[in-house]
C-alpha positions in Angstrom: -29.1 12.7 -11.6 -28.2 11.0 -9.0 -26.3 13.1 -6.5 -23.5 10.4 -5.6 -21.3 10.4 -1.8 -18.6 9.0 -0.6 -18.1 8.4 3.2 -15.4 7.4 5.1 -15.0 6.2 8.5 -11.7 5.6 10.3 -11.5 3.9 13.2 -8.4 3.3 14.8 -6.2 2.0 12.1 -9.9 0.7 9.4 -10.9 2.5 7.2 -14.8 2.1 5.9 -15.8 2.7 2.4 -20.2 3.7 2.3 -21.3 4.6 -0.5 -24.5 6.4 -1.3 -25.9 7.0 -4.5 -28.4 9.7 -4.4 -29.2 12.5 -2.0 -25.9 12.9 -1.5 -26.2 17.0 -0.4 -24.9 18.7 2.8 -28.8 18.8 3.4 -29.7 15.4 2.6 -26.5 12.4 3.6 -25.1 15.4 5.9 -27.8 15.9 7.8 -28.6 12.0 8.0 -24.7 11.7 8.8 -25.6 14.4 11.7 -28.1 12.5 13.0 -26.4 9.3 13.3 -23.6 10.9 14.7 -25.7 12.4 17.4 -27.5 8.8 18.0 -24.4 6.5 17.8 -22.4 5.0 21.1 -19.4 5.0 20.4 -17.9 4.1 16.5 -18.8 0.1 16.7 -22.2 2.0 17.0 -22.1 4.2 14.1 -21.2 1.6 11.8 -24.2 -0.9 13.1 -26.2 2.4 12.5 -25.4 3.1 8.7 -24.9 -0.5 7.9 -29.3 -0.3 9.3 -29.8 3.0 7.5 -32.0 2.2 4.7 -34.9 4.7 2.3 -38.8 4.3 2.6 -38.7 1.5 -0.1 -37.0 -0.8 2.6 -33.5 -0.2 0.4 -30.4 -0.1 1.8 -29.0 3.7 1.7 -25.2 3.0 2.3 -24.0 0.1 0.5 -20.3 -1.5 2.3 -17.9 -0.9 -0.3 -14.5 -2.0 1.3 -12.5 -1.5 4.4 -8.6 -0.8 4.7 -6.6 -2.3 7.4 -3.8 -0.6 8.9 -4.5 3.1 8.1 -2.4 5.8 10.3 -2.5 8.2 8.3 -3.5 9.2 4.8 -5.4 6.7 2.7 -7.2 6.7 -0.7 -10.4 6.4 -1.8 -11.8 4.8 -4.7 -13.9 7.1 -6.9 -17.0 6.2 -7.5 -17.9 9.0 -9.6 -19.2 10.9 -6.7 -20.1 14.6 -5.8 -20.1 14.7 -1.8 -17.3 13.1 0.2 -17.7 13.0 3.8 -15.0 11.6 5.8 -15.5 11.2 9.8 -12.5 9.8 11.7 -13.0 8.7 15.1 -10.1 8.5 18.4 -9.4 9.7 22.7 -8.2 12.3 23.7 -5.6 12.6 26.6 -8.8 11.7 29.6 -10.0 8.9 27.2 -13.0 11.0 25.7 -14.3 10.4 21.9 -13.8 13.0 19.8 -14.3 13.3 15.9 -13.0 14.5 12.8 -15.7 15.9 10.4 -14.8 16.6 6.9 -17.4 17.4 4.1 -15.5 17.9 0.4 -16.8 18.4 -3.0 -16.5 16.8 -5.8 -13.5 18.7 -6.9 -12.1 18.2 -3.6 -12.5 21.6 -2.1 -13.1 21.0 1.9 -16.6 22.6 2.6 -17.6 21.4 6.6 -14.2 20.9 8.7 -14.1 20.5 12.4 -12.6 18.2 15.2 -14.5 18.3 19.0 -16.0 15.3 21.0 -18.4 14.1 19.0 -22.2 15.5 19.9 -20.9 18.7 19.2 -19.5 18.4 15.8 -22.8 16.2 15.1 -24.6 19.2 16.5 -22.4 22.0 14.7 -22.9 19.8 11.0 -26.3 19.1 11.2 -26.4 23.0 11.7 -24.5 23.5 9.2 -26.0 21.0 6.7 -29.0 22.3 7.3 -28.3 25.9 5.9 -27.4 25.1 2.7 -28.5 25.0 -0.2 -29.0 23.1 -3.9 
């Protein structure tokens, strides 16, 4: 049985939605996202990394679904029957440093993880959290 997940990435006023058909668990997809976040230099670079992320057989792990434009606060995501939803929001703080908020939800939208801090701190903390999770 596939464990589907959705990844929503918000940068400025745009929300980019990606679908992952299998291995959406925290200890798999969550770790992948934390590693990509750690490697990314900025939000645009993160989008490039997620677009190029492929399985060993060469197939893309994440399927781009849509972009919602001019979104200020709340946004909705079409349901793809996912068991996990990951939401990553990029902003700049008053010192113009990149801040990231990452939230992981279960299939009934219970919050499993939520934190906001500098991008690398979030990436490291979320990676450690995901490694501790068991299916």
